[in-house]
N, C-alpha and C positions, 0 to 999 in steps of 0.2 A: 400577568404581573409577576415581578420578582418574588420567588418563594421566601427569600430572606425578609423582605418587607412584610409579607403576610405573617411570617412567624413572629416578627416583632409586634405586629398589631395584636396577634393572639396573646403574646406574653404580657403586653401592657394591660390588656383587658383582664387577664387572669390575675395579675399582680394587684390591680385595684380591687377586684372581687375578693381575693383572699384577705386583704387588709381590712376591707369593710366588714365582712362577715365575722371577722375576729373580734369586733367590738361588741361587748355584751349589750343586750337590749336595755339593761338598766342604765347604760351610759349614753343612750341616745339623746338625752337632754342637752348634751354638749354640742350636738349637730347644729342646733338652732342659733348659736352665737354668731353675730356678725363680726367678721375679721377684716373688713375693708370694703372697697368698691372695686368691682371687677372691670375689665376692659369694655364690657358691654354697658357700663354705666349703672348697673344694679348692685345692691349689697351682696357681698360674698359671704355665704354661710361657711361655717367651719368644715362641714362635710365636703363642700365643693372644693375648697382649697386643699384639704387633706388628700382627696382623690386626685386632683390635678397635679399636686406636687409629686405623687407617686409616679405618674405618667412622665412628667418632665425629667425627673431623676433617672428613670429607666432609659429613656430615649437618649439622654446625654451620655450615658455610659455604653450605649450600643456602638457597634463598629460602623454603622451606616449613618450618613447624614440625612436626617428626616426633620422637616419643619413641623411646627405644631400651630394649629389655630384652635384656641380654647376660650370658653366664655369668660374665664377669670383673667388669664394671662394675656389674652389677645393673640396676635401673630408673633411667633418666635421663629426667626429665620436662622436655621442652622446650615444654610447653603445646600439644602437637599433638593433632589428632583421631585420628590413626593412630599405631600403635607398630610399629617394626621389631623383630621377635622373632628375635634373631640368635645363631647359633652360628658365630663367625668361622672356627673350625677344628673341624669334627666329625671325630673320628678322630685326635686329637692324637698318640696313641701310634704310630699308623701313620706319621704325618708325620715324627716325630722319629727313627723307625727306618728311614725311606726306603721303607716299604711303600706302593705307589701307589694307596691307596684312602683318601682324605680329602677333605672337602668344605667348601664355604661353604654354610650353610643360613640362609635368610632368609624368614620369613613376615611378612605384613602384616595386622594385625588391630586391634581396639579394646579388647576386654575379656577375651576368653578364646580358647581354641583353636577353639571352635565358630564364632566369627565371623571367623576368618582367611579372607580372600577372594583372596589372591594369595600365591604362594610360588615361591621359586627355590632349587634345589639345584644346585651346580656341583661336579663331581668335578674337583679341581684338577689331578691328574696327567694325566688324559685330555682335559680340556676339555669333557666332555659336560655339557650343560645341560638340566636338568629344570625345566619351567615349568608352573605350574597357576594357573588363575583360576576362582573359583567360578562355576559355570554355563556356562563357556566351554571346558572340557576340559583335558586334560593333553598336554604336548608335550615330546618329546625331540629336541633339536637342530632345533627348528622343525617337526618332523613330529608330527602328532597321533597319539597311541597309545591303544589300548584293552587292558585287561587280558584275557588269555585266559579263557574261561568255565570251562575245566577245566584242571587241572594237566598238565604233561608226564608221559609214562609213566616217564621217568627222574626221579623225584621228588627235588627238591633242597630240603633243609631247612637253614635258617640260624638260629643261636641265639646267645645271649650267656652261657649258663651250662651247663656240662657236666652239672650235676645234673638237668637236664631229662630226660636219658636214663634216670635211675633212676625217674622218676615216670610216664613216658608210654610206653605200648606203641605205637610209631608206626613209620612207614617211614623208618628211619634208614640206608638203604643209601647215600645220597649226602648228605653234610653239609658245611656251610661255617660259618665264623665270621669275618666280614670286619672286625668292629671299628669299624663306622661306621653308626649307625642310620639316618641320613638316606639314605645310599646303599642300604642293604639294603631299606628300605621301597620306594624307587623301583625297585629290582631286581625286587621282587615285582610291582609295577605293570606292568612291561614283560614279565613272564613269564620272566625270567632265573632267579629263585628262586621256588619254589612256596609256601613258608611261612616266615615270620620270626617268632620267638618271643622275647620278653623277659618271663619269667614272674614275676620279682620287681618290686617297685615301684622302678624304677631311673631311668626316663626323665623328663626335664624337658620343659617346653613348648619350650624353645630347641632341644632335640634333634629334635623331630618336627613343629613348627608347619608347615613348608613341605611336608615329605614326606607327612604325613597328608592334606593337601589334595590332593596329587598322586595318591595311590592312590585316593582317593574319586572324583576327577574322571576317572580312568582306568577306573573301574567295579569296582575291587577292594573288599575289606572289611577292616575292622580293629575290634577291641574290646579291652578290658582282659581280664585272666584270669578275671574274674567274668562275662564276657559282656556287659558294659555299654558304652555309648558312652563314648569317652574325652573328658573335658572337664577342662581345666586353666585356671586363671586366670593372669593376667599377673604371675606371681611365680616365684621360684626355689625356693620351699619345697615345693610339691606335686610329687609324682612319680607315675608310673603304670607299670603293666605294659602289654604290647602284644602282640597276636597279629594278624598281617597275612597275608592270603592272597588268591587270585584270586576266591574267592566266600565267602559267609557260611556255607555248609554246611561247608567245610573248617575255618573258624575255630571254629564251634560244636563240630565233632567233636573238634578238638584240646582245647578247653576241657573238654569232657566227660571225655575220657581223663585229663587232668591233674588234674581235681578229684575 
């Protein structure tokens, strides 16, 4: 990928990060205010619009033409070859409550999630930076990482719907629900979580464009609940389920139990 495109992706991420962390914790109550309805049809919180506006303004001022697909603004066509697939704040509820797990998620592609070839996920409260480039690996804070081949003995399962427990006879001794898909997928990739499941068709391309590339480049596996490769076009209409784990055997076993 063009180094200039990657640099702008880094710069957009850094700019959002710098502006968000500059806001005092005592001012977080402002984040919760609804300021409209986003292109995805859901209410737009102040923090989402604030972060998205930073990205749009930065890209408009850059020398390169880059399109944007974002949850609030929708698709902005700037006559570019590449599109920034952006969730300016993934984990909005965490952010507005002060729970320190929310991120900036930015994937770079052309037509669909299958051709995303560069991705950045930044956990804003910790500053941890997850970077992936197709064919060049996955990196956490500039250190290349590989997904463990087998899960930890203390199996940790993360989910987004409590009803999963009613359908799957699985190892639920250690469970988490972090509320931030991009971070949870990256956590699977680095071995902090062993399996992450979203069994209903809930996730949009903006949620997972960057993190799905990250786990693939790290050597992990992900599928939808039907066991198929996940492919989403560059729009906010399509949604997907997602099962992510350190290897395809665990993914397939979960899907078999669920179905």
